N, CA, C and O atoms as CSV, one atom per row, in Angstrom:
chain,resi,resn,atom,element,x,y,z
A,1,MET,N,N,0.841,-1.169,0.000
A,1,MET,CA,C,0.000,0.000,0.000
A,1,MET,C,C,0.886,1.232,0.000
A,1,MET,O,O,2.012,1.214,0.499
A,2,GLY,N,N,0.361,2.281,-0.561
A,2,GLY,CA,C,1.087,3.532,-0.593
A,2,GLY,C,C,0.160,4.701,-0.331
A,2,GLY,O,O,-1.002,4.677,-0.737
A,3,ALA,N,N,0.661,5.722,0.342
A,3,ALA,CA,C,-0.070,6.970,0.576
A,3,ALA,C,C,0.674,8.077,-0.160
A,3,ALA,O,O,1.878,8.259,0.022
A,4,HIS,N,N,-0.050,8.806,-0.986
A,4,HIS,CA,C,0.539,9.882,-1.779
A,4,HIS,C,C,-0.091,11.183,-1.306
A,4,HIS,O,O,-1.199,11.539,-1.708
A,5,ASP,N,N,0.633,11.879,-0.451
A,5,ASP,CA,C,0.071,13.004,0.275
A,5,ASP,C,C,-0.463,14.133,-0.596
A,5,ASP,O,O,-1.597,14.563,-0.387
A,6,LYS,N,N,0.280,14.619,-1.536
A,6,LYS,CA,C,-0.128,15.806,-2.300
A,6,LYS,C,C,-1.321,15.560,-3.216
A,6,LYS,O,O,-2.024,16.505,-3.575
A,7,THR,N,N,-1.564,14.298,-3.604
A,7,THR,CA,C,-2.689,14.009,-4.489
A,7,THR,C,C,-3.872,13.392,-3.750
A,7,THR,O,O,-4.922,13.182,-4.358
A,8,GLY,N,N,-3.736,13.095,-2.461
A,8,GLY,CA,C,-4.812,12.469,-1.713
A,8,GLY,C,C,-5.146,11.090,-2.244
A,8,GLY,O,O,-6.315,10.715,-2.329
A,9,THR,N,N,-4.113,10.333,-2.603
A,9,THR,CA,C,-4.295,9.048,-3.263
A,9,THR,C,C,-3.711,7.907,-2.435
A,9,THR,O,O,-2.654,8.043,-1.818
A,10,LEU,N,N,-4.426,6.774,-2.435
A,10,LEU,CA,C,-3.900,5.529,-1.891
A,10,LEU,C,C,-3.690,4.576,-3.048
A,10,LEU,O,O,-4.474,4.569,-3.997
A,11,THR,N,N,-2.651,3.779,-2.982
A,11,THR,CA,C,-2.394,2.795,-4.028
A,11,THR,C,C,-2.137,1.429,-3.405
A,11,THR,O,O,-1.599,1.315,-2.304
A,12,ARG,N,N,-2.535,0.401,-4.138
A,12,ARG,CA,C,-2.254,-0.983,-3.745
A,12,ARG,C,C,-1.340,-1.574,-4.807
A,12,ARG,O,O,-1.542,-1.375,-6.005
A,13,TRP,N,N,-0.337,-2.298,-4.350
A,13,TRP,CA,C,0.661,-2.890,-5.237
A,13,TRP,C,C,0.752,-4.379,-4.984
A,13,TRP,O,O,0.618,-4.829,-3.846
A,14,HIS,N,N,0.978,-5.149,-6.040
A,14,HIS,CA,C,1.208,-6.585,-5.932
A,14,HIS,C,C,2.702,-6.828,-6.151
A,14,HIS,O,O,3.249,-6.468,-7.193
A,15,LEU,N,N,3.348,-7.432,-5.174
A,15,LEU,CA,C,4.778,-7.721,-5.274
A,15,LEU,C,C,5.008,-9.086,-5.894
A,15,LEU,O,O,4.253,-10.028,-5.653
A,16,SER,N,N,6.053,-9.181,-6.693
A,16,SER,CA,C,6.448,-10.473,-7.246
A,16,SER,C,C,6.907,-11.377,-6.100
A,16,SER,O,O,7.286,-10.884,-5.038
A,17,PRO,N,N,6.876,-12.686,-6.306
A,17,PRO,CA,C,7.279,-13.613,-5.242
A,17,PRO,C,C,8.661,-13.333,-4.654
A,17,PRO,O,O,8.883,-13.541,-3.461
A,18,ASP,N,N,9.586,-12.863,-5.487
A,18,ASP,CA,C,10.930,-12.587,-4.955
A,18,ASP,C,C,11.092,-11.145,-4.465
A,18,ASP,O,O,12.167,-10.764,-4.002
A,19,GLY,N,N,10.023,-10.342,-4.565
A,19,GLY,CA,C,10.056,-8.981,-4.042
A,19,GLY,C,C,10.837,-7.982,-4.869
A,19,GLY,O,O,11.122,-6.884,-4.390
A,20,THR,N,N,11.192,-8.329,-6.098
A,20,THR,CA,C,12.003,-7.424,-6.904
A,20,THR,C,C,11.183,-6.572,-7.872
A,20,THR,O,O,11.717,-5.644,-8.478
A,21,GLU,N,N,9.892,-6.876,-8.025
A,21,GLU,CA,C,9.033,-6.109,-8.924
A,21,GLU,C,C,7.689,-5.868,-8.247
A,21,GLU,O,O,7.257,-6.652,-7.402
A,22,ALA,N,N,7.032,-4.767,-8.631
A,22,ALA,CA,C,5.709,-4.447,-8.100
A,22,ALA,C,C,4.812,-3.995,-9.247
A,22,ALA,O,O,5.262,-3.333,-10.182
A,23,ARG,N,N,3.531,-4.365,-9.159
A,23,ARG,CA,C,2.556,-3.983,-10.178
A,23,ARG,C,C,1.397,-3.275,-9.491
A,23,ARG,O,O,0.833,-3.797,-8.530
A,24,LEU,N,N,1.039,-2.089,-9.977
A,24,LEU,CA,C,-0.070,-1.317,-9.422
A,24,LEU,C,C,-1.374,-2.045,-9.707
A,24,LEU,O,O,-1.660,-2.370,-10.859
A,25,THR,N,N,-2.182,-2.311,-8.659
A,25,THR,CA,C,-3.432,-3.042,-8.846
A,25,THR,C,C,-4.671,-2.227,-8.495
A,25,THR,O,O,-5.777,-2.589,-8.896
A,26,ARG,N,N,-4.508,-1.130,-7.752
A,26,ARG,CA,C,-5.678,-0.331,-7.387
A,26,ARG,C,C,-5.237,1.061,-6.982
A,26,ARG,O,O,-4.188,1.241,-6.363
A,27,THR,N,N,-6.063,2.057,-7.344
A,27,THR,CA,C,-5.822,3.450,-6.968
A,27,THR,C,C,-7.123,4.038,-6.457
A,27,THR,O,O,-8.180,3.822,-7.050
A,28,LEU,N,N,-7.054,4.777,-5.364
A,28,LEU,CA,C,-8.219,5.454,-4.807
A,28,LEU,C,C,-7.809,6.875,-4.441
A,28,LEU,O,O,-6.910,7.075,-3.624
A,29,THR,N,N,-8.470,7.862,-5.047
A,29,THR,CA,C,-8.157,9.266,-4.795
A,29,THR,C,C,-9.412,9.985,-4.314
A,29,THR,O,O,-10.477,9.864,-4.919
A,30,THR,N,N,-9.278,10.731,-3.225
A,30,THR,CA,C,-10.377,11.538,-2.718
A,30,THR,C,C,-9.833,12.661,-1.836
A,30,THR,O,O,-8.873,12.449,-1.094
A,31,PRO,N,N,-10.432,13.852,-1.904
A,31,PRO,CA,C,-10.006,14.936,-1.023
A,31,PRO,C,C,-10.289,14.623,0.444
A,31,PRO,O,O,-9.723,15.263,1.330
A,32,ALA,N,N,-11.155,13.647,0.710
A,32,ALA,CA,C,-11.492,13.285,2.090
A,32,ALA,C,C,-10.291,12.754,2.870
A,32,ALA,O,O,-10.300,12.759,4.101
A,33,PHE,N,N,-9.254,12.293,2.157
A,33,PHE,CA,C,-8.065,11.797,2.853
A,33,PHE,C,C,-7.249,12.929,3.478
A,33,PHE,O,O,-6.428,12.674,4.359
A,34,GLN,N,N,-7.455,14.151,3.048
A,34,GLN,CA,C,-6.810,15.330,3.646
A,34,GLN,C,C,-5.306,15.136,3.836
A,34,GLN,O,O,-4.786,15.252,4.946
A,35,ILE,N,N,-4.638,14.847,2.767
A,35,ILE,CA,C,-3.188,14.657,2.757
A,35,ILE,C,C,-2.794,13.449,3.614
A,35,ILE,O,O,-2.297,13.613,4.728
A,36,PRO,N,N,-3.018,12.231,3.091
A,36,PRO,CA,C,-2.704,11.015,3.854
A,36,PRO,C,C,-1.199,10.859,4.063
A,36,PRO,O,O,-0.400,11.137,3.169
A,37,THR,N,N,-0.833,10.410,5.259
A,37,THR,CA,C,0.591,10.256,5.567
A,37,THR,C,C,0.993,8.848,5.959
A,37,THR,O,O,2.100,8.414,5.642
A,38,THR,N,N,0.113,8.123,6.645
A,38,THR,CA,C,0.476,6.824,7.196
A,38,THR,C,C,-0.688,5.863,7.038
A,38,THR,O,O,-1.848,6.265,7.138
A,39,LEU,N,N,-0.384,4.587,6.790
A,39,LEU,CA,C,-1.402,3.554,6.625
A,39,LEU,C,C,-1.149,2.420,7.599
A,39,LEU,O,O,-0.008,2.110,7.940
A,40,ALA,N,N,-2.259,1.796,8.048
A,40,ALA,CA,C,-2.156,0.596,8.881
A,40,ALA,C,C,-3.365,-0.281,8.595
A,40,ALA,O,O,-4.467,0.224,8.387
A,41,GLN,N,N,-3.161,-1.594,8.586
A,41,GLN,CA,C,-4.273,-2.519,8.405
A,41,GLN,C,C,-4.716,-3.016,9.773
A,41,GLN,O,O,-3.894,-3.408,10.602
A,42,ALA,N,N,-6.048,-2.995,10.002
A,42,ALA,CA,C,-6.593,-3.462,11.274
A,42,ALA,C,C,-8.021,-3.942,11.061
A,42,ALA,O,O,-8.830,-3.248,10.446
A,43,SER,N,N,-8.324,-5.112,11.563
A,43,SER,CA,C,-9.683,-5.679,11.521
A,43,SER,C,C,-10.300,-5.639,10.129
A,43,SER,O,O,-11.465,-5.269,9.977
A,44,GLY,N,N,-9.528,-6.017,9.110
A,44,GLY,CA,C,-10.058,-6.096,7.755
A,44,GLY,C,C,-10.254,-4.760,7.056
A,44,GLY,O,O,-10.874,-4.711,5.994
A,45,ALA,N,N,-9.749,-3.695,7.617
A,45,ALA,CA,C,-9.871,-2.378,6.995
A,45,ALA,C,C,-8.504,-1.705,6.974
A,45,ALA,O,O,-7.563,-2.132,7.644
A,46,LEU,N,N,-8.430,-0.658,6.196
A,46,LEU,CA,C,-7.209,0.138,6.111
A,46,LEU,C,C,-7.453,1.431,6.882
A,46,LEU,O,O,-8.432,2.131,6.623
A,47,LEU,N,N,-6.581,1.751,7.816
A,47,LEU,CA,C,-6.671,3.007,8.563
A,47,LEU,C,C,-5.699,3.997,7.935
A,47,LEU,O,O,-4.529,3.682,7.720
A,48,VAL,N,N,-6.192,5.189,7.645
A,48,VAL,CA,C,-5.413,6.215,6.959
A,48,VAL,C,C,-5.298,7.426,7.868
A,48,VAL,O,O,-6.309,8.016,8.250
A,49,VAL,N,N,-4.074,7.803,8.217
A,49,VAL,CA,C,-3.870,9.015,8.998
A,49,VAL,C,C,-3.965,10.199,8.052
A,49,VAL,O,O,-3.217,10.297,7.079
A,50,ARG,N,N,-4.914,11.115,8.356
A,50,ARG,CA,C,-5.105,12.333,7.555
A,50,ARG,C,C,-4.372,13.464,8.264
A,50,ARG,O,O,-4.767,13.882,9.353
A,51,SER,N,N,-3.313,13.952,7.650
A,51,SER,CA,C,-2.434,14.905,8.319
A,51,SER,C,C,-3.044,16.286,8.475
A,51,SER,O,O,-2.798,16.959,9.476
A,52,GLN,N,N,-3.830,16.719,7.507
A,52,GLN,CA,C,-4.379,18.068,7.472
A,52,GLN,C,C,-3.272,19.130,7.461
A,52,GLN,O,O,-3.460,20.238,7.964
A,53,PHE,N,N,-2.118,18.779,6.883
A,53,PHE,CA,C,-1.012,19.726,6.789
A,53,PHE,C,C,-1.418,20.989,6.031
A,53,PHE,O,O,-0.829,22.051,6.235
A,54,ASP,N,N,-2.423,20.879,5.156
A,54,ASP,CA,C,-2.868,22.054,4.410
A,54,ASP,C,C,-3.569,23.072,5.303
A,54,ASP,O,O,-3.786,24.209,4.886
A,55,LYS,N,N,-3.928,22.677,6.535
A,55,LYS,CA,C,-4.596,23.577,7.469
A,55,LYS,C,C,-3.618,24.151,8.482
A,55,LYS,O,O,-4.025,24.768,9.466
A,56,GLY,N,N,-2.347,23.950,8.242
A,56,GLY,CA,C,-1.299,24.461,9.116
A,56,GLY,C,C,-0.137,23.494,9.149
A,56,GLY,O,O,-0.291,22.317,8.821
A,57,GLY,N,N,1.000,23.974,9.534
A,57,GLY,CA,C,2.183,23.124,9.580
A,57,GLY,C,C,3.005,23.262,8.314
A,57,GLY,O,O,3.095,24.359,7.762
A,58,PRO,N,N,3.612,22.174,7.832
A,58,PRO,CA,C,4.566,22.278,6.733
A,58,PRO,C,C,3.977,22.712,5.390
A,58,PRO,O,O,4.719,23.215,4.546
A,59,MET,N,N,2.657,22.536,5.157
A,59,MET,CA,C,2.100,22.877,3.850
A,59,MET,C,C,1.128,24.059,3.898
A,59,MET,O,O,0.505,24.376,2.884
A,60,GLY,N,N,0.988,24.702,5.026
A,60,GLY,CA,C,0.069,25.830,5.137
A,60,GLY,C,C,0.386,26.659,6.362
A,60,GLY,O,O,1.094,26.200,7.259
A,61,PRO,N,N,-0.131,27.878,6.409
A,61,PRO,CA,C,0.157,28.750,7.551
A,61,PRO,C,C,-0.614,28.329,8.803
A,61,PRO,O,O,-1.688,27.736,8.707
A,62,GLY,N,N,-0.061,28.639,9.972
A,62,GLY,CA,C,-0.755,28.399,11.226
A,62,GLY,C,C,-0.591,26.991,11.753
A,62,GLY,O,O,0.252,26.220,11.293
A,63,THR,N,N,-1.426,26.678,12.735
A,63,THR,CA,C,-1.427,25.372,13.370
A,63,THR,C,C,-2.844,24.823,13.346
A,63,THR,O,O,-3.756,25.497,13.823
A,64,PRO,N,N,-3.066,23.635,12.814
A,64,PRO,CA,C,-4.419,23.088,12.779
A,64,PRO,C,C,-4.949,22.794,14.178
A,64,PRO,O,O,-4.186,22.428,15.071
A,65,ALA,N,N,-6.257,22.955,14.367
A,65,ALA,CA,C,-6.883,22.696,15.666
A,65,ALA,C,C,-6.808,21.209,16.011
A,65,ALA,O,O,-6.524,20.857,17.156
A,66,THR,N,N,-7.055,20.347,15.051
A,66,THR,CA,C,-6.911,18.900,15.230
A,66,THR,C,C,-5.984,18.405,14.129
A,66,THR,O,O,-6.454,18.074,13.040
A,67,PRO,N,N,-4.678,18.346,14.385
A,67,PRO,CA,C,-3.722,18.079,13.310
A,67,PRO,C,C,-3.821,16.713,12.659
A,67,PRO,O,O,-3.447,16.569,11.495
A,68,PHE,N,N,-4.315,15.696,13.374
A,68,PHE,CA,C,-4.384,14.376,12.760
A,68,PHE,C,C,-5.722,13.718,13.083
A,68,PHE,O,O,-6.161,13.715,14.233
A,69,THR,N,N,-6.360,13.164,12.064
A,69,THR,CA,C,-7.534,12.342,12.252
A,69,THR,C,C,-7.304,11.059,11.453
A,69,THR,O,O,-6.352,10.972,10.677
A,70,VAL,N,N,-8.166,10.071,11.638
A,70,VAL,CA,C,-7.994,8.782,10.983
A,70,VAL,C,C,-9.260,8.433,10.208
A,70,VAL,O,O,-10.372,8.559,10.722
A,71,ALA,N,N,-9.076,7.991,8.961
A,71,ALA,CA,C,-10.167,7.511,8.140
A,71,ALA,C,C,-10.077,5.996,8.047
A,71,ALA,O,O,-8.984,5.431,8.011
A,72,ARG,N,N,-11.233,5.342,8.008
A,72,ARG,CA,C,-11.298,3.886,7.851
A,72,ARG,C,C,-11.744,3.592,6.432
A,72,ARG,O,O,-12.803,4.058,6.011
A,73,VAL,N,N,-10.953,2.822,5.682
A,73,VAL,CA,C,-11.232,2.507,4.293
A,73,VAL,C,C,-11.397,0.997,4.156
A,73,VAL,O,O,-10.549,0.234,4.620
A,74,THR,N,N,-12.481,0.565,3.524
A,74,THR,CA,C,-12.670,-0.864,3.264
A,74,THR,C,C,-12.644,-1.093,1.760
A,74,THR,O,O,-12.900,-0.178,0.977
A,75,GLY,N,N,-12.336,-2.306,1.369
A,75,GLY,CA,C,-12.318,-2.668,-0.037
A,75,GLY,C,C,-11.109,-2.200,-0.807
A,75,GLY,O,O,-11.116,-2.226,-2.038
A,76,MET,N,N,-10.090,-1.781,-0.128
A,76,MET,CA,C,-8.883,-1.315,-0.808
A,76,MET,C,C,-7.928,-2.470,-0.939
A,76,MET,O,O,-6.837,-2.309,-1.484
């Protein structure tokens, strides 16, 4: 899995048996991810940390009121 912060995109990759090649198998893009930074799998779902850096911090002025929230994604 991959998180692409500036585009709000998650990607799923299939690795070759020896781990030397990867093939893109799924892409999901939505502004709801709010600049995703970290992914974790738990209880059959993907948890996505939404940084909200655009509301303050490294990608925007000020400090966000709630700098990190988590989205639950299924079917990825």
